[in-house]
All heavy atoms as a GROMACS GRO file, in nm:
protein
  497
    1MET      N    1   9.118  11.948  11.633
    1MET     CA    2   9.183  11.883  11.521
    1MET      C    3   9.099  11.771  11.468
    1MET      O    4   9.076  11.670  11.538
    1MET     CB    5   9.324  11.850  11.547
    1MET     CG    6   9.404  11.800  11.430
    1MET     SD    7   9.574  11.740  11.451
    1MET     CE    8   9.641  11.856  11.557
    2SER      N    9   9.056  11.776  11.347
    2SER     CA   10   8.979  11.662  11.295
    2SER      C   11   9.053  11.579  11.199
    2SER      O   12   9.160  11.601  11.160
    2SER     CB   13   8.851  11.721  11.218
    2SER     OG   14   8.895  11.783  11.101
    3ILE      N   15   8.987  11.478  11.160
    3ILE     CA   16   9.051  11.372  11.070
    3ILE      C   17   9.079  11.440  10.934
    3ILE      O   18   9.174  11.412  10.866
    3ILE     CB   19   8.969  11.235  11.059
    3ILE    CG1   20   9.041  11.132  10.979
    3ILE    CG2   21   8.839  11.265  11.001
    3ILE    CD1   22   9.165  11.076  11.051
    4TRP      N   23   8.979  11.532  10.898
    4TRP     CA   24   8.992  11.598  10.761
    4TRP      C   25   9.107  11.689  10.762
    4TRP      O   26   9.172  11.701  10.653
    4TRP     CB   27   8.864  11.667  10.734
    4TRP     CG   28   8.751  11.563  10.726
    4TRP    CD1   29   8.644  11.563  10.814
    4TRP    CD2   30   8.732  11.453  10.643
    4TRP    NE1   31   8.557  11.461  10.784
    4TRP    CE2   32   8.604  11.390  10.674
    4TRP    CE3   33   8.805  11.409  10.535
    4TRP    CZ2   34   8.567  11.278  10.611
    4TRP    CZ3   35   8.753  11.298  10.472
    4TRP    CH2   36   8.637  11.232  10.510
    5PHE      N   37   9.140  11.752  10.874
    5PHE     CA   38   9.253  11.831  10.875
    5PHE      C   39   9.387  11.751  10.857
    5PHE      O   40   9.480  11.793  10.781
    5PHE     CB   41   9.266  11.910  11.020
    5PHE     CG   42   9.394  11.991  11.030
    5PHE    CD1   43   9.412  12.104  10.959
    5PHE    CD2   44   9.498  11.941  11.116
    5PHE    CE1   45   9.539  12.180  10.978
    5PHE    CE2   46   9.606  12.007  11.128
    5PHE     CZ   47   9.640  12.132  11.060
    6LEU      N   48   9.395  11.632  10.925
    6LEU     CA   49   9.513  11.545  10.902
    6LEU      C   50   9.521  11.493  10.762
    6LEU      O   51   9.639  11.485  10.705
    6LEU     CB   52   9.502  11.432  11.011
    6LEU     CG   53   9.524  11.469  11.157
    6LEU    CD1   54   9.502  11.361  11.245
    6LEU    CD2   55   9.668  11.536  11.176
    7LEU      N   56   9.408  11.461  10.714
    7LEU     CA   57   9.412  11.402  10.579
    7LEU      C   58   9.442  11.512  10.469
    7LEU      O   59   9.480  11.473  10.355
    7LEU     CB   60   9.284  11.336  10.537
    7LEU     CG   61   9.252  11.210  10.612
    7LEU    CD1   62   9.117  11.154  10.572
    7LEU    CD2   63   9.356  11.100  10.588
    8ALA      N   64   9.445  11.640  10.505
    8ALA     CA   65   9.476  11.732  10.410
    8ALA      C   66   9.625  11.767  10.402
    8ALA      O   67   9.670  11.829  10.320
    8ALA     CB   68   9.404  11.869  10.443
    9GLN      N   69   9.694  11.709  10.497
    9GLN     CA   70   9.843  11.729  10.506
    9GLN      C   71   9.913  11.642  10.403
    9GLN      O   72   9.878  11.524  10.382
    9GLN     CB   73   9.899  11.687  10.644
    9GLN     CG   74   9.831  11.766  10.759
    9GLN     CD   75   9.848  11.922  10.743
    9GLN    OE1   76   9.958  11.967  10.705
    9GLN    NE2   77   9.740  11.994  10.769
   10PRO      N   78  10.013  11.696  10.339
   10PRO     CA   79  10.083  11.623  10.235
   10PRO      C   80  10.152  11.486  10.288
   10PRO      O   81  10.149  11.382  10.218
   10PRO     CB   82  10.193  11.713  10.182
   10PRO     CG   83  10.142  11.842  10.227
   10PRO     CD   84  10.062  11.835  10.343
   11PHE      N   85  10.202  11.490  10.407
   11PHE     CA   86  10.271  11.362  10.462
   11PHE      C   87  10.176  11.254  10.478
   11PHE      O   88  10.206  11.137  10.454
   11PHE     CB   89  10.350  11.394  10.583
   11PHE     CG   90  10.262  11.414  10.703
   11PHE    CD1   91  10.230  11.311  10.790
   11PHE    CD2   92  10.217  11.543  10.751
   11PHE    CE1   93  10.151  11.317  10.900
   11PHE    CE2   94  10.132  11.557  10.861
   11PHE     CZ   95  10.098  11.439  10.941
   12ALA      N   96  10.045  11.294  10.519
   12ALA     CA   97   9.950  11.189  10.544
   12ALA      C   98   9.904  11.136  10.406
   12ALA      O   99   9.878  11.014  10.391
   12ALA     CB  100   9.825  11.250  10.616
   13GLN      N  101   9.886  11.223  10.300
   13GLN     CA  102   9.857  11.169  10.163
   13GLN      C  103   9.959  11.079  10.119
   13GLN      O  104   9.929  10.979  10.050
   13GLN     CB  105   9.824  11.290  10.077
   13GLN     CG  106   9.708  11.380  10.129
   13GLN     CD  107   9.694  11.501  10.049
   13GLN    OE1  108   9.773  11.536   9.962
   13GLN    NE2  109   9.586  11.577  10.078
   14HIS      N  110  10.088  11.119  10.139
   14HIS     CA  111  10.199  11.033  10.091
   14HIS      C  112  10.195  10.896  10.155
   14HIS      O  113  10.227  10.796  10.099
   14HIS     CB  114  10.327  11.109  10.097
   14HIS     CG  115  10.340  11.225  10.010
   14HIS    ND1  116  10.425  11.328  10.035
   14HIS    CD2  117  10.268  11.262   9.896
   14HIS    CE1  118  10.413  11.418   9.948
   14HIS    NE2  119  10.327  11.385   9.861
   15ALA      N  120  10.167  10.901  10.291
   15ALA     CA  121  10.169  10.776  10.361
   15ALA      C  122  10.053  10.681  10.313
   15ALA      O  123  10.080  10.556  10.303
   15ALA     CB  124  10.154  10.809  10.512
   16LEU      N  125   9.939  10.741  10.297
   16LEU     CA  126   9.829  10.658  10.250
   16LEU      C  127   9.854  10.600  10.108
   16LEU      O  128   9.829  10.484  10.078
   16LEU     CB  129   9.700  10.737  10.254
   16LEU     CG  130   9.647  10.769  10.395
   16LEU    CD1  131   9.531  10.864  10.375
   16LEU    CD2  132   9.611  10.635  10.458
   17LEU      N  133   9.917  10.682  10.017
   17LEU     CA  134   9.948  10.642   9.888
   17LEU      C  135  10.051  10.529   9.890
   17LEU      O  136  10.038  10.416   9.827
   17LEU     CB  137  10.006  10.747   9.800
   17LEU     CG  138  10.036  10.714   9.662
   17LEU    CD1  139   9.913  10.662   9.580
   17LEU    CD2  140  10.101  10.838   9.587
   18ALA      N  141  10.155  10.544   9.975
   18ALA     CA  142  10.253  10.442   9.988
   18ALA      C  143  10.194  10.315  10.052
   18ALA      O  144  10.237  10.194   9.999
   18ALA     CB  145  10.363  10.490  10.075
   19ALA      N  146  10.109  10.325  10.149
   19ALA     CA  147  10.044  10.204  10.205
   19ALA      C  148   9.973  10.128  10.103
   19ALA      O  149   9.968  10.009  10.099
   19ALA     CB  150   9.969  10.247  10.326
   20ALA      N  151   9.888  10.203  10.012
   20ALA     CA  152   9.816  10.136   9.910
   20ALA      C  153   9.897  10.065   9.815
   20ALA      O  154   9.860   9.954   9.772
   20ALA     CB  155   9.719  10.243   9.842
   21LEU      N  156   9.998  10.128   9.772
   21LEU     CA  157  10.099  10.060   9.673
   21LEU      C  158  10.157   9.930   9.735
   21LEU      O  159  10.170   9.833   9.671
   21LEU     CB  160  10.207  10.158   9.634
   21LEU     CG  161  10.147  10.275   9.542
   21LEU    CD1  162  10.274  10.376   9.522
   21LEU    CD2  163  10.095  10.225   9.408
   22VAL      N  164  10.197   9.947   9.864
   22VAL     CA  165  10.257   9.834   9.932
   22VAL      C  166  10.153   9.715   9.944
   22VAL      O  167  10.179   9.598   9.912
   22VAL     CB  168  10.313   9.863  10.068
   22VAL    CG1  169  10.345   9.737  10.151
   22VAL    CG2  170  10.435   9.941  10.056
   23ALA      N  171  10.028   9.752   9.978
   23ALA     CA  172   9.924   9.653   9.983
   23ALA      C  173   9.893   9.589   9.852
   23ALA      O  174   9.875   9.456   9.846
   23ALA     CB  175   9.797   9.717  10.039
   24VAL      N  176   9.890   9.657   9.736
   24VAL     CA  177   9.870   9.593   9.621
   24VAL      C  178   9.975   9.510   9.570
   24VAL      O  179   9.961   9.399   9.533
   24VAL     CB  180   9.828   9.709   9.505
   24VAL    CG1  181   9.832   9.652   9.371
   24VAL    CG2  182   9.703   9.770   9.544
   25THR      N  183  10.101   9.551   9.596
   25THR     CA  184  10.212   9.480   9.559
   25THR      C  185  10.216   9.338   9.628
   25THR      O  186  10.248   9.231   9.581
   25THR     CB  187  10.349   9.554   9.582
   25THR    OG1  188  10.342   9.675   9.512
   25THR    CG2  189  10.467   9.484   9.540
   26CYS      N  190  10.199   9.350   9.766
   26CYS     CA  191  10.195   9.226   9.852
   26CYS      C  192  10.087   9.131   9.806
   26CYS      O  193  10.109   9.018   9.818
   26CYS     CB  194  10.184   9.270   9.991
   26CYS     SG  195  10.334   9.346  10.066
   27GLY      N  196   9.982   9.188   9.773
   27GLY     CA  197   9.862   9.110   9.725
   27GLY      C  198   9.896   9.034   9.597
   27GLY      O  199   9.855   8.922   9.578
   28LEU      N  200   9.980   9.089   9.509
   28LEU     CA  201  10.013   9.031   9.392
   28LEU      C  202  10.114   8.929   9.403
   28LEU      O  203  10.125   8.827   9.332
   28LEU     CB  204  10.056   9.140   9.290
   28LEU     CG  205   9.943   9.225   9.243
   28LEU    CD1  206  10.010   9.340   9.148
   28LEU    CD2  207   9.843   9.147   9.160
   29ILE      N  208  10.215   8.958   9.504
   29ILE     CA  209  10.333   8.864   9.520
   29ILE      C  210  10.302   8.744   9.609
   29ILE      O  211  10.357   8.636   9.599
   29ILE     CB  212  10.438   8.948   9.575
   29ILE    CG1  213  10.494   9.037   9.472
   29ILE    CG2  214  10.556   8.856   9.621
   29ILE    CD1  215  10.605   9.138   9.508
   30ALA      N  216  10.208   8.765   9.710
   30ALA     CA  217  10.172   8.667   9.803
   30ALA      C  218  10.148   8.530   9.746
   30ALA      O  219  10.185   8.425   9.788
   30ALA     CB  220  10.060   8.711   9.896
   31PRO      N  221  10.064   8.515   9.635
   31PRO     CA  222  10.037   8.380   9.579
   31PRO      C  223  10.158   8.315   9.520
   31PRO      O  224  10.151   8.193   9.506
   31PRO     CB  225   9.926   8.420   9.464
   31PRO     CG  226   9.866   8.541   9.509
   31PRO     CD  227   9.975   8.624   9.576
   32LEU      N  228  10.256   8.383   9.491
   32LEU     CA  229  10.380   8.325   9.445
   32LEU      C  230  10.476   8.281   9.550
   32LEU      O  231  10.541   8.188   9.535
   32LEU     CB  232  10.449   8.422   9.353
   32LEU     CG  233  10.378   8.473   9.237
   32LEU    CD1  234  10.449   8.577   9.162
   32LEU    CD2  235  10.344   8.364   9.136
   33VAL      N  236  10.467   8.350   9.671
   33VAL     CA  237  10.566   8.331   9.780
   33VAL      C  238  10.504   8.218   9.870
   33VAL      O  239  10.578   8.126   9.902
   33VAL     CB  240  10.585   8.449   9.855
   33VAL    CG1  241  10.653   8.428   9.985
   33VAL    CG2  242  10.656   8.556   9.778
   34VAL      N  243  10.379   8.218   9.905
   34VAL     CA  244  10.332   8.132  10.008
   34VAL      C  245  10.329   7.984   9.966
   34VAL      O  246  10.375   7.901  10.042
   34VAL     CB  247  10.188   8.182  10.052
   34VAL    CG1  248  10.124   8.079  10.153
   34VAL    CG2  249  10.200   8.319  10.119
   35PRO      N  250  10.271   7.949   9.852
   35PRO     CA  251  10.267   7.807   9.814
   35PRO      C  252  10.409   7.744   9.803
   35PRO      O  253  10.416   7.621   9.819
   35PRO     CB  254  10.204   7.800   9.677
   35PRO     CG  255  10.124   7.931   9.673
   35PRO     CD  256  10.200   8.030   9.754
   36ARG      N  257  10.506   7.826   9.776
   36ARG     CA  258  10.641   7.770   9.754
   36ARG      C  259  10.718   7.765   9.888
   36ARG      O  260  10.829   7.716   9.891
   36ARG     CB  261  10.721   7.865   9.661
   36ARG     CG  262  10.664   7.845   9.516
   36ARG     CD  263  10.753   7.924   9.414
   36ARG     NE  264  10.702   7.906   9.282
   36ARG     CZ  265  10.647   7.997   9.207
   36ARG    NH1  266  10.636   8.115   9.254
   36ARG    NH2  267  10.606   7.967   9.084
   37GLY      N  268  10.655   7.811   9.995
   37GLY     CA  269  10.720   7.808  10.110
   37GLY      C  270  10.847   7.906  10.134
   37GLY      O  271  10.941   7.876  10.205
   38MET      N  272  10.839   8.021  10.057
   38MET     CA  273  10.950   8.102  10.051
   38MET      C  274  10.942   8.228  10.149
   38MET      O  275  11.011   8.323  10.140
   38MET     CB  276  10.968   8.161   9.915
   38MET     CG  277  11.007   8.062   9.813
   38MET     SD  278  10.999   8.110   9.645
   38MET     CE  279  11.051   8.283   9.647
   39SER      N  280  10.839   8.214  10.250
   39SER     CA  281  10.829   8.329  10.330
   39SER      C  282  10.948   8.362  10.414
   39SER      O  283  10.977   8.475  10.450
   39SER     CB  284  10.701   8.303  10.422
   39SER     OG  285  10.721   8.189  10.501
   40PHE      N  286  11.016   8.260  10.463
   40PHE     CA  287  11.149   8.287  10.550
   40PHE      C  288  11.252   8.352  10.459
   40PHE      O  289  11.316   8.447  10.502
   40PHE     CB  290  11.194   8.152  10.598
   40PHE     CG  291  11.319   8.175  10.680
   40PHE    CD1  292  11.318   8.234  10.802
   40PHE    CD2  293  11.447   8.141  10.634
   40PHE    CE1  294  11.423   8.257  10.886
   40PHE    CE2  295  11.564   8.166  10.706
   40PHE     CZ  296  11.551   8.218  10.837
   41ALA      N  297  11.259   8.319  10.333
   41ALA     CA  298  11.362   8.380  10.247
   41ALA      C  299  11.318   8.527  10.218
   41ALA      O  300  11.414   8.610  10.220
   41ALA     CB  301  11.380   8.300  10.112
   42VAL      N  302  11.192   8.556  10.201
   42VAL     CA  303  11.156   8.689  10.186
   42VAL      C  304  11.179   8.771  10.297
   42VAL      O  305  11.221   8.892  10.288
   42VAL     CB  306  11.006   8.691  10.136
   42VAL    CG1  307  10.948   8.832  10.134
   42VAL    CG2  308  10.983   8.630   9.998
   43HIS      N  309  11.145   8.717  10.423
   43HIS     CA  310  11.170   8.793  10.545
   43HIS      C  311  11.320   8.814  10.556
   43HIS      O  312  11.363   8.934  10.605
   43HIS     CB  313  11.116   8.721  10.659
   43HIS     CG  314  11.133   8.785  10.796
   43HIS    ND1  315  11.065   8.889  10.834
   43HIS    CD2  316  11.221   8.763  10.893
   43HIS    CE1  317  11.091   8.927  10.947
   43HIS    NE2  318  11.201   8.855  10.993
   44GLY      N  319  11.400   8.723  10.532
   44GLY     CA  320  11.549   8.738  10.554
   44GLY      C  321  11.601   8.848  10.455
   44GLY      O  322  11.695   8.924  10.489
   45THR      N  323  11.551   8.849  10.332
   45THR     CA  324  11.591   8.951  10.232
   45THR      C  325  11.551   9.087  10.280
   45THR      O  326  11.631   9.181  10.265
   45THR     CB  327  11.533   8.916  10.101
   45THR    OG1  328  11.565   8.786  10.061
   45THR    CG2  329  11.581   9.014   9.995
   46ALA      N  330  11.434   9.100  10.339
   46ALA     CA  331  11.384   9.227  10.389
   46ALA      C  332  11.484   9.286  10.503
   46ALA      O  333  11.514   9.391  10.512
   46ALA     CB  334  11.246   9.228  10.428
   47GLU      N  335  11.520   9.184  10.587
   47GLU     CA  336  11.601   9.222  10.708
   47GLU      C  337  11.743   9.269  10.652
   47GLU      O  338  11.801   9.365  10.695
   47GLU     CB  339  11.621   9.106  10.799
   47GLU     CG  340  11.493   9.070  10.874
   47GLU     CD  341  11.451   9.169  10.972
   47GLU    OE1  342  11.537   9.246  11.024
   47GLU    OE2  343  11.317   9.179  11.007
   48LEU      N  344  11.795   9.195  10.558
   48LEU     CA  345  11.926   9.221  10.498
   48LEU      C  346  11.915   9.364  10.427
   48LEU      O  347  12.016   9.444  10.434
   48LEU     CB  348  11.977   9.122  10.413
   48LEU     CG  349  12.025   8.991  10.481
   48LEU    CD1  350  12.052   8.887  10.380
   48LEU    CD2  351  12.146   9.027  10.568
   49ALA      N  352  11.807   9.384  10.358
   49ALA     CA  353  11.801   9.513  10.285
   49ALA      C  354  11.796   9.634  10.383
   49ALA      O  355  11.859   9.736  10.349
   49ALA     CB  356  11.672   9.515  10.200
   50PHE      N  357  11.736   9.617  10.493
   50PHE     CA  358  11.729   9.730  10.592
   50PHE      C  359  11.867   9.752  10.650
   50PHE      O  360  11.914   9.862  10.662
   50PHE     CB  361  11.636   9.694  10.706
   50PHE     CG  362  11.622   9.798  10.802
   50PHE    CD1  363  11.564   9.918  10.788
   50PHE    CD2  364  11.686   9.775  10.924
   50PHE    CE1  365  11.561  10.016  10.875
   50PHE    CE2  366  11.685   9.878  11.031
   50PHE     CZ  367  11.610  10.001  11.002
   51THR      N  368  11.939   9.641  10.687
   51THR     CA  369  12.077   9.650  10.725
   51THR      C  370  12.164   9.716  10.620
   51THR      O  371  12.246   9.795  10.657
   51THR     CB  372  12.130   9.514  10.771
   51THR    OG1  373  12.043   9.460  10.868
   51THR    CG2  374  12.262   9.528  10.836
   52GLY      N  375  12.147   9.671  10.501
   52GLY     CA  376  12.231   9.727  10.395
   52GLY      C  377  12.197   9.872  10.360
   52GLY      O  378  12.292   9.954  10.338
   53ALA      N  379  12.067   9.919  10.374
   53ALA     CA  380  12.044  10.046  10.368
   53ALA      C  381  12.108  10.133  10.472
   53ALA      O  382  12.167  10.250  10.434
   53ALA     CB  383  11.886  10.069  10.360
   54ALA      N  384  12.110  10.081  10.593
   54ALA     CA  385  12.173  10.165  10.700
   54ALA      C  386  12.324  10.174  10.682
   54ALA      O  387  12.376  10.272  10.691
   54ALA     CB  388  12.149  10.099  10.833
   55ALA      N  389  12.379  10.063  10.631
   55ALA     CA  390  12.531  10.071  10.601
   55ALA      C  391  12.559  10.161  10.486
   55ALA      O  392  12.658  10.228  10.485
   55ALA     CB  393  12.582   9.919  10.579
   56GLY      N  394  12.476  10.156  10.386
   56GLY     CA  395  12.495  10.230  10.268
   56GLY      C  396  12.484  10.386  10.304
   56GLY      O  397  12.557  10.471  10.246
   57LEU      N  398  12.400  10.416  10.396
   57LEU     CA  399  12.371  10.551  10.437
   57LEU      C  400  12.493  10.606  10.516
   57LEU      O  401  12.540  10.715  10.500
   57LEU     CB  402  12.255  10.561  10.523
   57LEU     CG  403  12.202  10.709  10.568
   57LEU    CD1  404  12.176  10.789  10.448
   57LEU    CD2  405  12.085  10.694  10.660
   58VAL      N  406  12.556  10.520  10.598
   58VAL     CA  407  12.669  10.554  10.681
   58VAL      C  408  12.796  10.564  10.592
   58VAL      O  409  12.872  10.654  10.599
   58VAL     CB  410  12.692  10.455  10.793
   58VAL    CG1  411  12.827  10.480  10.862
   58VAL    CG2  412  12.576  10.466  10.896
   59VAL      N  413  12.815  10.467  10.505
   59VAL     CA  414  12.936  10.459  10.426
   59VAL      C  415  12.939  10.564  10.318
   59VAL      O  416  13.029  10.629  10.296
   59VAL     CB  417  12.965  10.318  10.381
   59VAL    CG1  418  13.080  10.311  10.283
   59VAL    CG2  419  12.986  10.217  10.496
   60ALA      N  420  12.841  10.559  10.228
   60ALA     CA  421  12.842  10.631  10.108
   60ALA      C  422  12.729  10.726  10.087
   60ALA      O  423  12.710  10.790   9.982
   60ALA     CB  424  12.835  10.534   9.986
   61ASN      N  425  12.648  10.742  10.196
   61ASN     CA  426  12.531  10.844  10.185
   61ASN      C  427  12.432  10.795  10.078
   61ASN      O  428  12.374  10.888  10.016
   61ASN     CB  429  12.577  10.989  10.187
   61ASN     CG  430  12.470  11.086  10.212
   61ASN    OD1  431  12.382  11.050  10.296
   61ASN    ND2  432  12.479  11.199  10.169
   62ASN      N  433  12.420  10.670  10.046
   62ASN     CA  434  12.331  10.616   9.943
   62ASN      C  435  12.265  10.491   9.997
   62ASN      O  436  12.313  10.381   9.977
   62ASN     CB  437  12.413  10.588   9.818
   62ASN     CG  438  12.319  10.563   9.697
   62ASN    OD1  439  12.201  10.557   9.712
   62ASN    ND2  440  12.384  10.552   9.587
   63PRO      N  441  12.148  10.511  10.056
   63PRO     CA  442  12.074  10.388  10.121
   63PRO      C  443  12.020  10.296  10.016
   63PRO      O  444  12.021  10.177  10.039
   63PRO     CB  445  11.980  10.441  10.209
   63PRO     CG  446  11.950  10.583  10.150
   63PRO     CD  447  12.077  10.635  10.087
   64VAL      N  448  11.987  10.343   9.902
   64VAL     CA  449  11.934  10.257   9.787
   64VAL      C  450  12.045  10.156   9.743
   64VAL      O  451  12.016  10.047   9.728
   64VAL     CB  452  11.878  10.336   9.674
   64VAL    CG1  453  11.832  10.253   9.567
   64VAL    CG2  454  11.768  10.424   9.728
   65ALA      N  455  12.155  10.208   9.712
   65ALA     CA  456  12.262  10.119   9.671
   65ALA      C  457  12.298  10.016   9.776
   65ALA      O  458  12.325   9.903   9.746
   65ALA     CB  459  12.388  10.209   9.630
   66GLY      N  460  12.306  10.057   9.902
   66GLY     CA  461  12.336   9.963  10.008
   66GLY      C  462  12.235   9.858  10.024
   66GLY      O  463  12.260   9.746  10.041
   67ALA      N  464  12.094   9.892  10.004
   67ALA     CA  465  11.988   9.797  10.012
   67ALA      C  466  12.001   9.694   9.899
   67ALA      O  467  11.979   9.580   9.917
   67ALA     CB  468  11.853   9.871  10.018
   68LEU      N  469  12.022   9.745   9.780
   68LEU     CA  470  12.034   9.656   9.661
   68LEU      C  471  12.152   9.570   9.677
   68LEU      O  472  12.141   9.447   9.643
   68LEU     CB  473  12.048   9.742   9.531
   68LEU     CG  474  11.916   9.813   9.490
   68LEU    CD1  475  11.941   9.901   9.371
   68LEU    CD2  476  11.809   9.719   9.464
   69ALA      N  477  12.265   9.612   9.719
   69ALA     CA  478  12.381   9.532   9.739
   69ALA      C  479  12.362   9.428   9.845
   69ALA      O  480  12.399   9.309   9.822
   69ALA     CB  481  12.507   9.616   9.775
   70ALA      N  482  12.298   9.452   9.952
   70ALA     CA  483  12.273   9.361  10.063
   70ALA      C  484  12.168   9.253  10.016
   70ALA      O  485  12.177   9.139  10.052
   70ALA     CB  486  12.222   9.432  10.185
   71SER      N  487  12.065   9.296   9.938
   71SER     CA  488  11.973   9.214   9.893
   71SER      C  489  12.017   9.106   9.800
   71SER      O  490  11.974   8.994   9.790
   71SER     CB  491  11.854   9.282   9.837
   71SER     OG  492  11.784   9.365   9.939
   72ALA      N  493  12.109   9.154   9.718
   72ALA     CA  494  12.165   9.064   9.608
   72ALA      C  495  12.248   8.960   9.679
   72ALA      O  496  12.254   8.842   9.642
   72ALA     CB  497  12.247   9.135   9.509
   0.00000   0.00000   0.00000
């Protein structure tokens, strides 16, 4: 099994695309977050969003609504 076989798989292509989008987004947001000392707030919001997504999945089968509600 070679690397080219793995890169031909749709899940690997989707993962690489998602990683690229996250990297670009983080690169654009970092200059706004770091100088203001908001890194703890951003980390806390991410933790709450994950917990909210899990709760939304269990309660209403809608993780996106749970994540948005918990983040707000």
